[in-house]
C-alpha positions as a Markdown table, in Angstrom:
| # | Residue | x | y | z |
|---|---|---|---|---|
| 1 | Met | -1.1 | 19.1 | -39.7 |
| 2 | Gly | 1.2 | 17.8 | -36.9 |
| 3 | Cys | 1.4 | 19.4 | -33.5 |
| 4 | Cys | 4.4 | 21.6 | -32.8 |
| 5 | Phe | 7.0 | 20.1 | -30.2 |
| 6 | Cys | 6.2 | 22.7 | -27.6 |
| 7 | Cys | 2.2 | 21.7 | -27.6 |
| 8 | Leu | 2.9 | 18.3 | -26.3 |
| 9 | Ser | 2.4 | 17.2 | -23.0 |
| 10 | Glu | 4.9 | 15.4 | -20.6 |
| 11 | Gly | 3.1 | 12.1 | -21.6 |
| 12 | Glu | 3.1 | 12.6 | -25.1 |
| 13 | Lys | 6.6 | 13.4 | -25.2 |
| 14 | Val | 7.4 | 10.4 | -23.1 |
| 15 | Gly | 5.5 | 8.3 | -25.7 |
| 16 | Lys | 7.5 | 9.5 | -28.4 |
| 17 | Ile | 10.8 | 8.5 | -27.1 |
| 18 | Leu | 9.2 | 5.0 | -26.0 |
| 19 | Glu | 8.1 | 4.1 | -29.6 |
| 20 | Asn | 11.6 | 3.6 | -30.7 |
| 21 | Phe | 12.3 | 1.1 | -27.6 |
| 22 | Pro | 10.7 | -2.4 | -27.9 |
| 23 | Pro | 9.6 | -3.7 | -24.5 |
| 24 | Ala | 10.6 | -6.6 | -22.8 |
| 25 | Gly | 9.5 | -8.3 | -19.4 |
| 26 | Val | 11.5 | -7.6 | -16.4 |
| 27 | Ser | 12.7 | -11.1 | -16.5 |
| 28 | Gln | 14.5 | -10.2 | -19.5 |
| 29 | Ala | 16.3 | -7.3 | -18.2 |
| 30 | Gln | 20.0 | -7.0 | -19.2 |
| 31 | Asp | 22.6 | -5.2 | -16.7 |
| 32 | Gly | 23.9 | -2.1 | -18.2 |
| 33 | Ala | 21.2 | -2.0 | -21.0 |
| 34 | Leu | 19.0 | 1.1 | -21.5 |
| 35 | Gln | 15.8 | -0.7 | -21.7 |
| 36 | Leu | 11.9 | -0.6 | -21.5 |
| 37 | Val | 11.2 | -3.3 | -18.9 |
| 38 | Val | 7.1 | -4.1 | -18.0 |
| 39 | Gly | 6.2 | -5.6 | -14.7 |
| 40 | Arg | 3.3 | -5.3 | -12.4 |
| 41 | Val | 3.7 | -2.7 | -9.8 |
| 42 | Val | 4.3 | -3.9 | -6.0 |
| 43 | Leu | 5.0 | -1.5 | -3.0 |
| 44 | Ala | 8.3 | -1.0 | -1.7 |
| 45 | Gly | 8.6 | -0.2 | 1.5 |
| 46 | Thr | 6.2 | 2.3 | 1.8 |
| 47 | Ala | 2.7 | 2.8 | 3.6 |
| 48 | Pro | 0.1 | 2.2 | 0.9 |
| 49 | Phe | -2.1 | 5.0 | -0.2 |
| 50 | Tyr | -4.8 | 5.3 | -2.8 |
| 51 | Ser | -6.0 | 7.0 | -5.6 |
| 52 | Pro | -9.1 | 9.6 | -4.6 |
| 53 | Gly | -11.5 | 8.5 | -7.5 |
| 54 | Ser | -11.0 | 4.5 | -8.0 |
| 55 | Ser | -9.8 | 4.0 | -4.2 |
| 56 | Ala | -7.2 | 1.7 | -5.6 |
| 57 | Cys | -4.2 | 1.1 | -3.6 |
| 58 | Cys | -1.6 | 2.7 | -5.9 |
| 59 | Val | 2.1 | 3.9 | -5.9 |
| 60 | Tyr | 1.5 | 7.1 | -8.0 |
| 61 | Phe | -1.7 | 9.3 | -9.0 |
| 62 | His | -2.4 | 12.7 | -10.3 |
| 63 | Ile | -6.0 | 14.1 | -9.7 |
| 64 | Thr | -7.7 | 17.4 | -10.9 |
| 65 | Val | -10.8 | 18.4 | -9.4 |
| 66 | Glu | -13.1 | 21.2 | -10.6 |
| 67 | Glu | -16.1 | 23.0 | -9.1 |
| 68 | Glu | -18.8 | 24.4 | -11.1 |
| 69 | His | -19.7 | 27.8 | -10.7 |
| 70 | Glu | -23.0 | 29.7 | -11.8 |
| 71 | Ser | -23.7 | 33.6 | -12.8 |
| 72 | Tyr | -26.4 | 35.2 | -14.1 |
| 73 | Ser | -26.5 | 38.1 | -16.7 |
| 74 | Thr | -29.0 | 40.0 | -18.9 |
| 75 | Asp | -29.0 | 40.4 | -22.5 |
| 76 | Gln | -29.7 | 43.5 | -24.4 |
| 77 | Asn | -33.3 | 42.4 | -24.6 |
| 78 | Gly | -33.7 | 42.1 | -21.1 |
| 79 | Asn | -33.8 | 38.0 | -20.7 |
| 80 | Arg | -32.1 | 36.7 | -17.8 |
| 81 | Gln | -29.2 | 34.1 | -18.7 |
| 82 | Arg | -27.6 | 31.2 | -16.7 |
| 83 | Asn | -24.0 | 30.9 | -17.0 |
| 84 | Thr | -21.6 | 28.1 | -15.8 |
| 85 | Ser | -17.8 | 27.6 | -15.6 |
| 86 | Trp | -15.3 | 25.1 | -14.1 |
| 87 | His | -12.8 | 26.1 | -11.8 |
| 88 | Thr | -10.0 | 23.9 | -10.6 |
| 89 | Ile | -10.3 | 23.7 | -6.8 |
| 90 | Cys | -7.2 | 21.0 | -6.6 |
| 91 | Asn | -4.5 | 19.6 | -8.6 |
| 92 | Gln | -2.5 | 17.1 | -6.7 |
| 93 | Glu | 0.2 | 14.3 | -7.3 |
| 94 | Cys | 1.4 | 11.6 | -4.8 |
| 95 | Phe | 4.0 | 9.0 | -5.4 |
| 96 | Ser | 6.4 | 6.7 | -4.0 |
| 97 | Asp | 8.8 | 4.2 | -4.7 |
| 98 | Phe | 8.2 | 0.7 | -6.1 |
| 99 | Tyr | 9.0 | -2.5 | -7.7 |
| 100 | Leu | 8.0 | -3.7 | -11.3 |
| 101 | Gln | 7.6 | -7.7 | -10.8 |
| 102 | Asp | 7.8 | -10.7 | -13.3 |
| 103 | Gly | 7.3 | -13.7 | -11.5 |
| 104 | Pro | 10.6 | -14.0 | -9.2 |
| 105 | Asn | 12.0 | -11.0 | -10.8 |
| 106 | Lys | 12.1 | -7.4 | -9.9 |
| 107 | Ile | 13.3 | -4.0 | -11.1 |
| 108 | Phe | 13.6 | -1.2 | -8.2 |
| 109 | Val | 12.0 | 2.2 | -9.4 |
| 110 | Gln | 12.9 | 5.2 | -7.0 |
| 111 | Ala | 9.7 | 7.3 | -8.3 |
| 112 | Ser | 9.8 | 8.9 | -4.8 |
| 113 | Ile | 12.2 | 11.4 | -6.6 |
| 114 | Arg | 9.5 | 13.0 | -8.9 |
| 115 | Ser | 12.0 | 15.2 | -10.7 |
| 116 | Ala | 13.9 | 12.3 | -11.8 |
| 117 | Cys | 11.0 | 10.7 | -13.5 |
| 118 | Lys | 8.9 | 11.5 | -16.7 |
| 119 | Ile | 5.3 | 9.9 | -16.5 |
| 120 | Gln | 3.1 | 8.9 | -19.2 |
| 121 | Ser | -0.3 | 7.6 | -17.8 |
| 122 | Asp | -3.7 | 7.0 | -19.3 |
| 123 | Val | -6.9 | 8.3 | -17.6 |
| 124 | Ser | -8.4 | 6.1 | -15.2 |
| 125 | Gly | -11.8 | 4.8 | -14.9 |
| 126 | Ser | -14.0 | 5.0 | -18.3 |
| 127 | Gly | -11.5 | 6.5 | -20.3 |
| 128 | Ser | -13.4 | 9.7 | -20.4 |
| 129 | Asn | -11.3 | 12.9 | -20.0 |
| 130 | Trp | -13.5 | 13.9 | -17.2 |
| 131 | His | -15.9 | 12.0 | -14.6 |
| 132 | Thr | -18.9 | 14.4 | -13.8 |
| 133 | Phe | -21.0 | 14.0 | -10.5 |
| 134 | Gly | -23.3 | 15.7 | -8.2 |
| 135 | Met | -23.6 | 15.7 | -4.5 |
| 136 | Ser | -25.4 | 12.3 | -4.3 |
| 137 | Asn | -22.4 | 10.2 | -6.0 |
| 138 | Ile | -19.0 | 11.7 | -4.9 |
| 139 | Pro | -16.5 | 8.7 | -4.8 |
| 140 | Pro | -15.4 | 9.2 | -1.2 |
| 141 | Gly | -11.9 | 10.0 | -1.7 |
| 142 | Val | -12.8 | 12.8 | -4.2 |
| 143 | Gln | -15.2 | 14.0 | -1.4 |
| 144 | Ala | -12.5 | 14.4 | 1.0 |
| 145 | Leu | -10.4 | 16.4 | -1.2 |
| 146 | Ile | -13.8 | 18.8 | -2.1 |
| 147 | Met | -14.0 | 19.2 | 1.7 |
| 148 | Arg | -10.3 | 20.2 | 2.0 |
| 149 | His | -10.1 | 22.4 | -1.2 |
| 150 | Gly | -13.6 | 23.3 | -2.3 |
| 151 | Thr | -15.1 | 26.7 | -1.7 |
| 152 | Pro | -15.4 | 27.6 | 1.9 |
| 153 | Gly | -18.8 | 27.4 | 3.0 |
| 154 | Tyr | -20.1 | 26.2 | 0.0 |
| 155 | Asn | -22.3 | 23.5 | 1.9 |
| 156 | Trp | -22.4 | 20.9 | -0.8 |
| 157 | Gly | -23.6 | 23.5 | -3.5 |
| 158 | Met | -26.3 | 25.3 | -1.1 |
| 159 | Arg | -24.0 | 28.5 | -1.1 |
| 160 | Ala | -25.3 | 31.2 | -4.1 |
| 161 | Gly | -22.9 | 30.9 | -7.2 |
| 162 | Ile | -22.2 | 26.9 | -6.6 |
| 163 | Thr | -24.0 | 24.4 | -8.4 |
| 164 | Gly | -23.0 | 21.3 | -6.6 |
| 165 | Asn | -21.7 | 19.8 | -9.3 |
| 166 | Tyr | -18.0 | 18.5 | -9.5 |
| 167 | Arg | -15.7 | 16.5 | -12.0 |
| 168 | Tyr | -12.4 | 15.1 | -11.7 |
| 169 | Thr | -9.8 | 13.2 | -14.1 |
| 170 | Glu | -7.5 | 11.1 | -12.5 |
| 171 | Arg | -4.5 | 8.9 | -13.4 |
| 172 | Ser | -2.9 | 6.4 | -11.5 |
| 173 | Phe | -0.1 | 3.5 | -11.3 |
| 174 | Asp | -2.3 | 0.8 | -9.4 |
| 175 | Val | -0.9 | -2.1 | -7.4 |
| 176 | Gly | -0.9 | -5.2 | -10.0 |
| 177 | Glu | -1.3 | -2.8 | -12.9 |
| 178 | Cys | 1.4 | -3.6 | -15.7 |
| 179 | Val | 3.7 | -0.6 | -15.9 |
| 180 | Gly | 6.9 | 0.1 | -18.2 |
| 181 | Ala | 9.9 | 1.8 | -17.1 |
| 182 | Met | 12.9 | 2.9 | -19.2 |
| 183 | Gly | 16.1 | 3.6 | -17.6 |
| 184 | Val | 19.7 | 1.9 | -17.4 |
| 185 | Ile | 19.4 | -1.7 | -15.7 |
| 186 | Thr | 21.8 | -1.7 | -13.0 |
| 187 | Pro | 22.6 | -4.0 | -9.9 |
| 188 | Ala | 22.5 | -2.2 | -6.6 |
| 189 | Asn | 21.4 | -2.8 | -3.3 |
| 190 | Asp | 17.7 | -1.9 | -2.3 |
| 191 | Pro | 17.5 | 1.1 | -0.2 |
| 192 | Trp | 14.6 | -0.2 | 1.7 |
| 193 | Thr | 15.6 | -3.8 | 2.4 |
| 194 | Gly | 19.6 | -3.7 | 1.7 |
| 195 | Gln | 19.2 | -6.7 | -0.4 |
| 196 | Pro | 20.6 | -7.1 | -3.9 |
| 197 | Val | 18.1 | -5.9 | -6.4 |
| 198 | Lys | 18.2 | -4.4 | -9.9 |
| 199 | Phe | 17.2 | -0.5 | -10.6 |
| 200 | Ser | 15.8 | 0.9 | -13.3 |
| 201 | Lys | 18.2 | 4.1 | -13.0 |
| 202 | Pro | 17.9 | 7.6 | -14.6 |
| 203 | Phe | 19.6 | 7.8 | -18.0 |
| 204 | Asp | 21.0 | 11.0 | -19.5 |
| 205 | Gly | 22.5 | 12.1 | -22.8 |
| 206 | Lys | 25.4 | 10.1 | -22.8 |
| 207 | Ser | 23.3 | 6.9 | -22.3 |
| 208 | Met | 22.7 | 6.3 | -26.0 |
| 209 | Pro | 24.7 | 7.5 | -29.3 |
| 210 | Val | 23.1 | 10.4 | -31.5 |
| 211 | Ala | 23.8 | 8.0 | -34.6 |
| 212 | Ala | 21.3 | 5.6 | -32.9 |
| 213 | Met | 18.2 | 8.0 | -33.2 |
| 214 | Ala | 18.9 | 8.5 | -36.9 |
| 215 | Asn | 15.6 | 7.1 | -37.9 |
| 216 | Trp | 13.7 | 8.8 | -34.7 |
| 217 | His | 10.7 | 10.9 | -35.5 |
| 218 | Asp | 11.8 | 14.9 | -34.9 |
| 219 | His | 9.5 | 15.0 | -31.8 |
| 220 | Ala | 11.3 | 12.0 | -30.5 |
| 221 | Lys | 14.5 | 13.3 | -30.8 |
| 222 | Glu | 13.4 | 16.9 | -29.6 |
| 223 | Ala | 11.9 | 14.9 | -26.5 |
| 224 | Trp | 15.0 | 12.9 | -25.7 |
| 225 | Glu | 17.3 | 16.0 | -26.0 |
| 226 | Glu | 14.9 | 17.7 | -23.3 |
| 227 | Phe | 14.3 | 14.8 | -20.8 |
| 228 | Ser | 18.2 | 13.8 | -21.1 |
| 229 | Arg | 19.7 | 17.1 | -19.8 |
| 230 | Thr | 19.3 | 15.7 | -16.1 |
| 231 | Pro | 19.3 | 12.0 | -15.5 |
| 232 | Val | 15.5 | 10.6 | -15.7 |
| 233 | Val | 13.4 | 7.4 | -15.8 |
| 234 | Leu | 10.6 | 7.1 | -18.0 |
| 235 | Leu | 7.4 | 5.5 | -16.7 |
| 236 | Thr | 4.3 | 4.5 | -18.6 |
| 237 | Asp | 1.1 | 2.2 | -18.0 |
| 238 | Ser | -0.2 | 2.6 | -21.8 |
| 239 | Lys | -1.5 | -0.4 | -23.2 |
| 240 | Lys | 0.6 | 0.4 | -26.3 |
| 241 | Phe | 3.7 | -0.7 | -24.5 |
| 242 | Thr | 2.7 | -2.8 | -22.0 |
| 243 | Ser | 0.2 | -5.3 | -24.0 |
| 244 | Met | 2.9 | -6.3 | -26.1 |
| 245 | Val | 4.6 | -8.2 | -23.2 |
| 246 | Gln | 3.5 | -11.4 | -21.2 |
| 247 | Val | 4.2 | -10.8 | -17.3 |
| 248 | Gln | 3.1 | -13.1 | -14.7 |
| 249 | Pro | 0.5 | -12.5 | -12.4 |
| 250 | Leu | 0.9 | -11.4 | -8.8 |
| 251 | Phe | 0.0 | -13.5 | -5.7 |
| 252 | Gln | -3.7 | -12.3 | -4.5 |
| 253 | Trp | -2.5 | -9.3 | -2.0 |
| 254 | Gln | -5.4 | -7.4 | 0.2 |
| 255 | Pro | -4.2 | -4.0 | 0.9 |
| 256 | Pro | -5.3 | -2.3 | 4.4 |
| 257 | Pro | -8.3 | -0.5 | 4.4 |
| 258 | Cys | -8.4 | 3.2 | 3.5 |
| 259 | Asn | -8.7 | 6.0 | 5.7 |
| 260 | Trp | -9.1 | 9.2 | 3.6 |
| 261 | Ala | -9.0 | 11.3 | 6.8 |
| 262 | Ile | -5.5 | 10.2 | 7.6 |
| 263 | Gln | -4.4 | 10.1 | 3.8 |
| 264 | Phe | -5.4 | 13.9 | 3.4 |
| 265 | Ser | -4.3 | 15.0 | 6.8 |
| 266 | Ala | -0.7 | 13.9 | 6.5 |
| 267 | Gln | 1.8 | 16.0 | 5.0 |
| 268 | Pro | 0.9 | 18.9 | 2.8 |
| 269 | Met | -1.3 | 18.3 | -0.5 |
| 270 | Gly | -1.8 | 14.5 | 0.9 |
| 271 | Tyr | 1.6 | 12.9 | 0.6 |
| 272 | Pro | 1.5 | 9.7 | 2.5 |
| 273 | Gln | 3.3 | 9.3 | 5.9 |
| 274 | Tyr | 6.3 | 7.2 | 5.8 |
| 275 | Pro | 10.2 | 7.3 | 6.5 |
| 276 | His | 12.3 | 7.7 | 3.6 |
| 277 | Pro | 15.5 | 5.7 | 3.5 |
| 278 | Val | 18.8 | 7.5 | 4.1 |
């Protein structure tokens, strides 16, 4: 039995819509068209930031970190039992503008306006929903988040009630990764450089006639109706869509060293410090 629409996540709803649009490379973007175009992620005028779990330079990440707590109880026979539970200590997103590039061709995505983007992103790393670890193997970026958001006085698990185990799940759009953007292809001036560039502009309910959705699945129609009430761009790094397109590789680029103390001492919740264009 299928899941009801209200149970679908943002990413699942994005996927339902994108199934109805054949992906094309950025080099094939057509002015005025509502298109799903795929290219490799390139920074757009922002200071680099990094995904805490993988330490990859990225333009978007979403990480959830949980801390394991323990308690003890006694059953009716007087036997002492240990109970454990996971508690979320950090649920954080960070995002910025970026380009999708295919050879010399670029598409600008104004992803710094999160309310104008709907995102589908695969779990980073091993593909497991959660990466579990203890004190001895905590990734440095996740450690920085734990130090900032963990239970006060926990002293790396030595406090009663804290086991010292943590887990995280993370999604990100990494520099050089293939990502798809669905929006209206529109020539404009780059807000960072002032130079001409094509945008993937947010679409709305008027961007496509209802008749064109006649063969869509009901959930796809419902997702379109929900998302198109206000203009949005759909973004995905799912290989279901990106692997269908041949995109030229980027020239090798080495990001500057990561400094977690600076990244997470910036604006609230770890947003990177950089000037937004007027």
